DRENGU-982726 format. One record per residue (C-alpha): residue number from 1; x, y negated, z negated. Coordinates in Angstrom, 1 decimal, m for minus. Layout:
% residues N
<pator nr="NUM" c1="X" c2="Y" c3="Z"/>
...
% end
This chain:
% residues 284
<pator nr="1" c1="m41.3" c2="m36.6" c3="11.7"/>
<pator nr="2" c1="m43.5" c2="m36.4" c3="14.8"/>
<pator nr="3" c1="m43.4" c2="m33.3" c3="16.9"/>
<pator nr="4" c1="m40.7" c2="m33.1" c3="19.6"/>
<pator nr="5" c1="m38.7" c2="m36.0" c3="17.9"/>
<pator nr="6" c1="m34.9" c2="m36.2" c3="18.0"/>
<pator nr="7" c1="m33.7" c2="m36.8" c3="14.5"/>
<pator nr="8" c1="m30.4" c2="m38.6" c3="14.1"/>
<pator nr="9" c1="m28.5" c2="m39.2" c3="10.8"/>
<pator nr="10" c1="m25.3" c2="m40.7" c3="9.7"/>
<pator nr="11" c1="m24.4" c2="m41.7" c3="6.0"/>
<pator nr="12" c1="m27.0" c2="m44.2" c3="4.9"/>
<pator nr="13" c1="m28.9" c2="m44.2" c3="8.2"/>
<pator nr="14" c1="m31.7" c2="m42.1" c3="9.6"/>
<pator nr="15" c1="m33.4" c2="m42.4" c3="13.0"/>
<pator nr="16" c1="m35.9" c2="m40.7" c3="15.2"/>
<pator nr="17" c1="m36.4" c2="m40.9" c3="19.0"/>
<pator nr="18" c1="m39.4" c2="m39.6" c3="20.8"/>
<pator nr="19" c1="m38.3" c2="m38.8" c3="24.5"/>
<pator nr="20" c1="m41.8" c2="m37.8" c3="25.7"/>
<pator nr="21" c1="m43.3" c2="m41.2" c3="24.6"/>
<pator nr="22" c1="m41.1" c2="m43.8" c3="26.3"/>
<pator nr="23" c1="m37.9" c2="m42.7" c3="24.4"/>
<pator nr="24" c1="m39.2" c2="m44.9" c3="21.6"/>
<pator nr="25" c1="m37.0" c2="m45.4" c3="18.5"/>
<pator nr="26" c1="m40.0" c2="m44.8" c3="16.3"/>
<pator nr="27" c1="m38.1" c2="m44.5" c3="13.0"/>
<pator nr="28" c1="m35.1" c2="m46.4" c3="11.6"/>
<pator nr="29" c1="m34.2" c2="m46.4" c3="8.0"/>
<pator nr="30" c1="m31.3" c2="m47.6" c3="5.8"/>
<pator nr="31" c1="m31.0" c2="m45.9" c3="2.4"/>
<pator nr="32" c1="m34.5" c2="m44.6" c3="2.7"/>
<pator nr="33" c1="m36.0" c2="m48.0" c3="3.4"/>
<pator nr="34" c1="m37.9" c2="m48.7" c3="6.6"/>
<pator nr="35" c1="m36.3" c2="m51.0" c3="9.1"/>
<pator nr="36" c1="m38.8" c2="m50.4" c3="11.9"/>
<pator nr="37" c1="m42.6" c2="m49.9" c3="11.5"/>
<pator nr="38" c1="m43.2" c2="m46.1" c3="12.0"/>
<pator nr="39" c1="m46.4" c2="m44.4" c3="12.9"/>
<pator nr="40" c1="m47.8" c2="m41.7" c3="10.6"/>
<pator nr="41" c1="m48.8" c2="m39.4" c3="13.5"/>
<pator nr="42" c1="m48.9" c2="m39.3" c3="17.2"/>
<pator nr="43" c1="m52.7" c2="m40.4" c3="17.4"/>
<pator nr="44" c1="m51.8" c2="m43.6" c3="15.5"/>
<pator nr="45" c1="m48.9" c2="m44.2" c3="18.0"/>
<pator nr="46" c1="m51.1" c2="m43.6" c3="21.0"/>
<pator nr="47" c1="m53.8" c2="m46.1" c3="19.6"/>
<pator nr="48" c1="m51.2" c2="m48.8" c3="19.3"/>
<pator nr="49" c1="m48.2" c2="m47.8" c3="21.5"/>
<pator nr="50" c1="m46.5" c2="m51.1" c3="21.4"/>
<pator nr="51" c1="m46.7" c2="m51.8" c3="17.6"/>
<pator nr="52" c1="m44.5" c2="m49.1" c3="16.3"/>
<pator nr="53" c1="m40.7" c2="m48.6" c3="16.7"/>
<pator nr="54" c1="m38.9" c2="m50.2" c3="19.6"/>
<pator nr="55" c1="m41.0" c2="m49.5" c3="22.8"/>
<pator nr="56" c1="m39.5" c2="m50.6" c3="26.1"/>
<pator nr="57" c1="m41.4" c2="m53.1" c3="28.2"/>
<pator nr="58" c1="m40.7" c2="m53.3" c3="31.9"/>
<pator nr="59" c1="m41.9" c2="m55.8" c3="32.7"/>
<pator nr="60" c1="m42.6" c2="m57.4" c3="29.4"/>
<pator nr="61" c1="m45.8" c2="m59.2" c3="28.2"/>
<pator nr="62" c1="m48.0" c2="m60.6" c3="30.9"/>
<pator nr="63" c1="m47.8" c2="m60.7" c3="34.7"/>
<pator nr="64" c1="m50.6" c2="m62.9" c3="36.0"/>
<pator nr="65" c1="m53.2" c2="m61.1" c3="38.1"/>
<pator nr="66" c1="m50.9" c2="m58.1" c3="38.1"/>
<pator nr="67" c1="m49.4" c2="m59.6" c3="41.3"/>
<pator nr="68" c1="m45.9" c2="m60.8" c3="42.1"/>
<pator nr="69" c1="m43.8" c2="m61.6" c3="45.2"/>
<pator nr="70" c1="m40.2" c2="m60.4" c3="45.7"/>
<pator nr="71" c1="m38.2" c2="m61.0" c3="48.9"/>
<pator nr="72" c1="m41.2" c2="m61.9" c3="50.9"/>
<pator nr="73" c1="m43.3" c2="m58.8" c3="49.9"/>
<pator nr="74" c1="m46.3" c2="m58.8" c3="47.5"/>
<pator nr="75" c1="m46.5" c2="m56.1" c3="44.9"/>
<pator nr="76" c1="m49.3" c2="m55.2" c3="42.6"/>
<pator nr="77" c1="m49.4" c2="m53.8" c3="39.1"/>
<pator nr="78" c1="m52.6" c2="m52.6" c3="37.4"/>
<pator nr="79" c1="m54.7" c2="m55.2" c3="35.5"/>
<pator nr="80" c1="m54.8" c2="m53.6" c3="32.1"/>
<pator nr="81" c1="m55.8" c2="m56.6" c3="30.2"/>
<pator nr="82" c1="m59.1" c2="m57.5" c3="31.6"/>
<pator nr="83" c1="m59.9" c2="m60.5" c3="29.4"/>
<pator nr="84" c1="m56.9" c2="m62.4" c3="30.8"/>
<pator nr="85" c1="m56.8" c2="m60.7" c3="34.2"/>
<pator nr="86" c1="m53.2" c2="m59.7" c3="33.7"/>
<pator nr="87" c1="m50.9" c2="m56.8" c3="33.7"/>
<pator nr="88" c1="m49.5" c2="m56.3" c3="30.1"/>
<pator nr="89" c1="m46.2" c2="m54.7" c3="29.1"/>
<pator nr="90" c1="m45.4" c2="m52.4" c3="32.0"/>
<pator nr="91" c1="m45.8" c2="m48.6" c3="32.0"/>
<pator nr="92" c1="m42.5" c2="m47.3" c3="30.4"/>
<pator nr="93" c1="m43.4" c2="m47.6" c3="26.8"/>
<pator nr="94" c1="m45.2" c2="m44.2" c3="26.9"/>
<pator nr="95" c1="m43.5" c2="m42.6" c3="30.0"/>
<pator nr="96" c1="m41.8" c2="m39.3" c3="29.6"/>
<pator nr="97" c1="m38.1" c2="m39.4" c3="29.3"/>
<pator nr="98" c1="m35.8" c2="m36.4" c3="29.5"/>
<pator nr="99" c1="m33.6" c2="m35.8" c3="26.5"/>
<pator nr="100" c1="m29.9" c2="m35.3" c3="27.2"/>
<pator nr="101" c1="m26.5" c2="m35.3" c3="25.4"/>
<pator nr="102" c1="m27.9" c2="m35.0" c3="21.8"/>
<pator nr="103" c1="m25.6" c2="m34.8" c3="18.9"/>
<pator nr="104" c1="m26.2" c2="m35.2" c3="15.0"/>
<pator nr="105" c1="m26.0" c2="m39.0" c3="15.4"/>
<pator nr="106" c1="m26.5" c2="m39.8" c3="19.0"/>
<pator nr="107" c1="m28.9" c2="m39.1" c3="21.9"/>
<pator nr="108" c1="m29.4" c2="m40.2" c3="25.5"/>
<pator nr="109" c1="m32.7" c2="m40.2" c3="27.2"/>
<pator nr="110" c1="m33.2" c2="m40.4" c3="31.1"/>
<pator nr="111" c1="m36.0" c2="m41.4" c3="33.3"/>
<pator nr="112" c1="m36.2" c2="m41.4" c3="37.2"/>
<pator nr="113" c1="m38.9" c2="m43.7" c3="38.6"/>
<pator nr="114" c1="m39.9" c2="m43.1" c3="42.2"/>
<pator nr="115" c1="m42.5" c2="m45.9" c3="42.3"/>
<pator nr="116" c1="m44.9" c2="m44.4" c3="39.7"/>
<pator nr="117" c1="m44.3" c2="m46.7" c3="36.9"/>
<pator nr="118" c1="m43.0" c2="m49.7" c3="38.7"/>
<pator nr="119" c1="m43.0" c2="m50.2" c3="42.6"/>
<pator nr="120" c1="m39.2" c2="m49.7" c3="43.1"/>
<pator nr="121" c1="m37.0" c2="m46.7" c3="42.8"/>
<pator nr="122" c1="m34.6" c2="m46.8" c3="39.9"/>
<pator nr="123" c1="m33.2" c2="m44.6" c3="37.0"/>
<pator nr="124" c1="m33.1" c2="m45.7" c3="33.4"/>
<pator nr="125" c1="m30.8" c2="m44.4" c3="30.6"/>
<pator nr="126" c1="m31.6" c2="m45.2" c3="27.0"/>
<pator nr="127" c1="m28.8" c2="m44.2" c3="24.6"/>
<pator nr="128" c1="m28.8" c2="m44.4" c3="20.8"/>
<pator nr="129" c1="m25.9" c2="m44.0" c3="18.4"/>
<pator nr="130" c1="m25.6" c2="m44.4" c3="14.6"/>
<pator nr="131" c1="m22.5" c2="m45.4" c3="12.9"/>
<pator nr="132" c1="m21.6" c2="m46.4" c3="9.4"/>
<pator nr="133" c1="m22.9" c2="m50.0" c3="9.9"/>
<pator nr="134" c1="m26.1" c2="m49.2" c3="11.9"/>
<pator nr="135" c1="m27.5" c2="m48.3" c3="15.2"/>
<pator nr="136" c1="m26.6" c2="m49.4" c3="18.8"/>
<pator nr="137" c1="m29.1" c2="m48.8" c3="21.6"/>
<pator nr="138" c1="m27.7" c2="m49.1" c3="25.2"/>
<pator nr="139" c1="m29.8" c2="m49.5" c3="28.2"/>
<pator nr="140" c1="m28.8" c2="m48.9" c3="31.8"/>
<pator nr="141" c1="m30.9" c2="m49.4" c3="34.9"/>
<pator nr="142" c1="m29.6" c2="m48.0" c3="38.1"/>
<pator nr="143" c1="m31.1" c2="m49.3" c3="41.4"/>
<pator nr="144" c1="m30.9" c2="m46.0" c3="43.4"/>
<pator nr="145" c1="m33.6" c2="m47.2" c3="45.8"/>
<pator nr="146" c1="m33.3" c2="m48.6" c3="49.4"/>
<pator nr="147" c1="m33.6" c2="m52.3" c3="48.5"/>
<pator nr="148" c1="m33.0" c2="m55.0" c3="46.0"/>
<pator nr="149" c1="m35.2" c2="m54.9" c3="42.9"/>
<pator nr="150" c1="m36.3" c2="m57.3" c3="40.2"/>
<pator nr="151" c1="m35.5" c2="m56.7" c3="36.7"/>
<pator nr="152" c1="m37.4" c2="m58.1" c3="33.8"/>
<pator nr="153" c1="m36.8" c2="m56.1" c3="30.6"/>
<pator nr="154" c1="m38.0" c2="m56.5" c3="27.0"/>
<pator nr="155" c1="m38.6" c2="m54.5" c3="23.8"/>
<pator nr="156" c1="m41.6" c2="m54.9" c3="21.5"/>
<pator nr="157" c1="m39.4" c2="m54.4" c3="18.4"/>
<pator nr="158" c1="m41.8" c2="m53.8" c3="15.5"/>
<pator nr="159" c1="m40.1" c2="m54.3" c3="12.2"/>
<pator nr="160" c1="m41.6" c2="m53.3" c3="8.9"/>
<pator nr="161" c1="m42.6" c2="m56.8" c3="7.5"/>
<pator nr="162" c1="m39.6" c2="m58.3" c3="5.8"/>
<pator nr="163" c1="m39.5" c2="m60.4" c3="2.7"/>
<pator nr="164" c1="m38.0" c2="m63.1" c3="4.8"/>
<pator nr="165" c1="m36.9" c2="m63.5" c3="8.5"/>
<pator nr="166" c1="m35.2" c2="m66.0" c3="10.7"/>
<pator nr="167" c1="m34.8" c2="m65.9" c3="14.5"/>
<pator nr="168" c1="m32.5" c2="m68.0" c3="16.7"/>
<pator nr="169" c1="m35.3" c2="m69.7" c3="18.7"/>
<pator nr="170" c1="m34.8" c2="m73.0" c3="20.6"/>
<pator nr="171" c1="m37.9" c2="m74.3" c3="22.4"/>
<pator nr="172" c1="m41.5" c2="m73.1" c3="22.7"/>
<pator nr="173" c1="m43.1" c2="m72.2" c3="26.0"/>
<pator nr="174" c1="m46.5" c2="m74.0" c3="26.3"/>
<pator nr="175" c1="m49.3" c2="m71.5" c3="27.1"/>
<pator nr="176" c1="m52.6" c2="m71.7" c3="29.0"/>
<pator nr="177" c1="m55.9" c2="m70.1" c3="28.0"/>
<pator nr="178" c1="m54.7" c2="m66.8" c3="29.6"/>
<pator nr="179" c1="m51.7" c2="m66.8" c3="27.4"/>
<pator nr="180" c1="m49.4" c2="m67.5" c3="30.3"/>
<pator nr="181" c1="m46.5" c2="m70.1" c3="30.2"/>
<pator nr="182" c1="m47.4" c2="m73.4" c3="31.9"/>
<pator nr="183" c1="m43.8" c2="m73.9" c3="32.8"/>
<pator nr="184" c1="m43.4" c2="m76.6" c3="30.2"/>
<pator nr="185" c1="m41.1" c2="m76.3" c3="27.1"/>
<pator nr="186" c1="m41.7" c2="m78.1" c3="23.9"/>
<pator nr="187" c1="m39.5" c2="m78.8" c3="20.9"/>
<pator nr="188" c1="m40.0" c2="m76.8" c3="17.8"/>
<pator nr="189" c1="m42.5" c2="m78.0" c3="15.2"/>
<pator nr="190" c1="m41.8" c2="m78.1" c3="11.5"/>
<pator nr="191" c1="m43.3" c2="m74.6" c3="11.0"/>
<pator nr="192" c1="m41.3" c2="m73.1" c3="13.8"/>
<pator nr="193" c1="m38.1" c2="m74.7" c3="12.4"/>
<pator nr="194" c1="m38.8" c2="m72.6" c3="9.4"/>
<pator nr="195" c1="m38.8" c2="m69.5" c3="11.7"/>
<pator nr="196" c1="m35.4" c2="m70.5" c3="12.7"/>
<pator nr="197" c1="m34.0" c2="m71.4" c3="9.2"/>
<pator nr="198" c1="m35.9" c2="m68.5" c3="7.3"/>
<pator nr="199" c1="m39.4" c2="m68.0" c3="5.9"/>
<pator nr="200" c1="m41.9" c2="m65.3" c3="5.0"/>
<pator nr="201" c1="m44.0" c2="m63.8" c3="7.8"/>
<pator nr="202" c1="m46.9" c2="m62.2" c3="5.8"/>
<pator nr="203" c1="m49.8" c2="m64.5" c3="5.3"/>
<pator nr="204" c1="m49.3" c2="m66.6" c3="8.4"/>
<pator nr="205" c1="m50.3" c2="m66.0" c3="12.0"/>
<pator nr="206" c1="m47.3" c2="m65.9" c3="14.3"/>
<pator nr="207" c1="m47.7" c2="m65.5" c3="18.1"/>
<pator nr="208" c1="m45.7" c2="m67.5" c3="20.5"/>
<pator nr="209" c1="m43.0" c2="m67.5" c3="23.3"/>
<pator nr="210" c1="m39.5" c2="m69.1" c3="22.8"/>
<pator nr="211" c1="m36.2" c2="m69.6" c3="24.6"/>
<pator nr="212" c1="m33.3" c2="m68.2" c3="22.7"/>
<pator nr="213" c1="m30.6" c2="m70.4" c3="21.0"/>
<pator nr="214" c1="m28.8" c2="m67.1" c3="20.5"/>
<pator nr="215" c1="m29.4" c2="m63.5" c3="20.6"/>
<pator nr="216" c1="m29.7" c2="m62.8" c3="16.8"/>
<pator nr="217" c1="m32.4" c2="m62.5" c3="14.2"/>
<pator nr="218" c1="m32.5" c2="m61.5" c3="10.5"/>
<pator nr="219" c1="m35.2" c2="m59.3" c3="9.0"/>
<pator nr="220" c1="m34.5" c2="m59.2" c3="5.2"/>
<pator nr="221" c1="m31.1" c2="m57.6" c3="5.0"/>
<pator nr="222" c1="m31.1" c2="m56.4" c3="8.6"/>
<pator nr="223" c1="m29.3" c2="m58.2" c3="11.4"/>
<pator nr="224" c1="m30.8" c2="m57.6" c3="14.9"/>
<pator nr="225" c1="m28.7" c2="m58.6" c3="17.9"/>
<pator nr="226" c1="m29.2" c2="m58.4" c3="21.6"/>
<pator nr="227" c1="m26.8" c2="m58.7" c3="24.5"/>
<pator nr="228" c1="m26.6" c2="m62.2" c3="26.2"/>
<pator nr="229" c1="m29.0" c2="m61.3" c3="29.0"/>
<pator nr="230" c1="m31.9" c2="m61.6" c3="26.6"/>
<pator nr="231" c1="m32.6" c2="m65.2" c3="26.8"/>
<pator nr="232" c1="m36.1" c2="m65.2" c3="25.3"/>
<pator nr="233" c1="m37.8" c2="m64.3" c3="22.1"/>
<pator nr="234" c1="m41.4" c2="m63.4" c3="21.6"/>
<pator nr="235" c1="m42.7" c2="m63.4" c3="18.0"/>
<pator nr="236" c1="m45.9" c2="m61.6" c3="17.0"/>
<pator nr="237" c1="m47.4" c2="m60.3" c3="13.7"/>
<pator nr="238" c1="m50.9" c2="m59.4" c3="14.5"/>
<pator nr="239" c1="m52.5" c2="m62.0" c3="12.2"/>
<pator nr="240" c1="m50.0" c2="m61.9" c3="9.4"/>
<pator nr="241" c1="m51.6" c2="m59.2" c3="7.2"/>
<pator nr="242" c1="m50.8" c2="m55.9" c3="9.1"/>
<pator nr="243" c1="m47.4" c2="m55.3" c3="7.4"/>
<pator nr="244" c1="m45.3" c2="m55.8" c3="10.5"/>
<pator nr="245" c1="m43.4" c2="m58.5" c3="12.5"/>
<pator nr="246" c1="m42.5" c2="m58.0" c3="16.1"/>
<pator nr="247" c1="m39.3" c2="m59.8" c3="17.1"/>
<pator nr="248" c1="m39.1" c2="m59.2" c3="20.8"/>
<pator nr="249" c1="m36.1" c2="m59.8" c3="23.0"/>
<pator nr="250" c1="m36.8" c2="m60.4" c3="26.8"/>
<pator nr="251" c1="m34.4" c2="m61.0" c3="29.6"/>
<pator nr="252" c1="m36.7" c2="m63.6" c3="31.2"/>
<pator nr="253" c1="m39.9" c2="m65.6" c3="30.3"/>
<pator nr="254" c1="m43.4" c2="m64.2" c3="30.1"/>
<pator nr="255" c1="m44.7" c2="m63.9" c3="33.7"/>
<pator nr="256" c1="m41.1" c2="m64.2" c3="34.8"/>
<pator nr="257" c1="m41.7" c2="m62.2" c3="37.9"/>
<pator nr="258" c1="m43.7" c2="m65.2" c3="39.2"/>
<pator nr="259" c1="m41.2" c2="m67.9" c3="37.9"/>
<pator nr="260" c1="m38.2" c2="m69.2" c3="39.7"/>
<pator nr="261" c1="m35.1" c2="m67.7" c3="38.1"/>
<pator nr="262" c1="m37.4" c2="m65.8" c3="35.7"/>
<pator nr="263" c1="m35.9" c2="m62.3" c3="36.4"/>
<pator nr="264" c1="m32.6" c2="m60.7" c3="37.4"/>
<pator nr="265" c1="m32.0" c2="m59.3" c3="40.9"/>
<pator nr="266" c1="m30.5" c2="m55.9" c3="40.9"/>
<pator nr="267" c1="m28.8" c2="m55.0" c3="44.3"/>
<pator nr="268" c1="m29.1" c2="m51.5" c3="45.7"/>
<pator nr="269" c1="m26.6" c2="m49.1" c3="44.2"/>
<pator nr="270" c1="m25.7" c2="m51.3" c3="41.2"/>
<pator nr="271" c1="m26.4" c2="m50.8" c3="37.5"/>
<pator nr="272" c1="m27.6" c2="m53.4" c3="35.0"/>
<pator nr="273" c1="m26.5" c2="m52.8" c3="31.4"/>
<pator nr="274" c1="m27.9" c2="m54.3" c3="28.2"/>
<pator nr="275" c1="m27.7" c2="m53.5" c3="24.4"/>
<pator nr="276" c1="m29.5" c2="m53.9" c3="21.1"/>
<pator nr="277" c1="m27.9" c2="m53.6" c3="17.6"/>
<pator nr="278" c1="m29.5" c2="m53.0" c3="14.2"/>
<pator nr="279" c1="m27.1" c2="m53.4" c3="11.3"/>
<pator nr="280" c1="m27.0" c2="m54.6" c3="7.6"/>
<pator nr="281" c1="m26.0" c2="m58.4" c3="7.5"/>
<pator nr="282" c1="m22.7" c2="m58.8" c3="5.8"/>
<pator nr="283" c1="m22.0" c2="m55.1" c3="5.6"/>
<pator nr="284" c1="m18.6" c2="m54.3" c3="4.1"/>
% end
């Protein structure tokens, strides 16, 4: 257990949340077996903050040149991936949240942003609750600023490499040399149809962007579900020999802040709500 973690437990499930580091769900276990990839220490987490647990991405993946326009204004995000000239993964994955309403099997973490981590004012609430069948994570984003704001949310959900996985992907986004979508979608190839039907992740390189046929994936015996707003999946396994598979739900495509219809618009004073669910497939 890392320092300052919140430990949750209920029957066969154990979980740990780290409020001070993005309220990351850094551990999830069922009957002592890892569901998510867990760091050994805080240094390991800091070295690769998006490859452990379930870090929040806001906005997810790449934003070209770190620039986007919204309602006739131009906004800038830091270019933190120099080789592609892009902004990558937002700044919330290691932002300090405040712990609130903690019980033996549930926790709520809060963050107020006043332009520091994203150029709009909003409040985010991440809530975690264990039950007999698994863990539910609820996400609320309140626009408490003075204008509308774009919402493009994702999670870099990093699973311990399963024996077999399947993800309900539909079409692949074609990418350019900067790993940005060209705007063109392609049919799944034979290999990707195996991702959809079920195959082993270890030993093959997986790194692509897809539209979602549905919001469900299976990782071994684990069923991973997301709310309907998550219309995209990103798959990544670091080369296929690192012991993990990232199955990443996103509410819009990569670079969605620069694509027509690529993000949600949250009016002033309103709240957007989303959820994720980890459970055992076929639990009785």
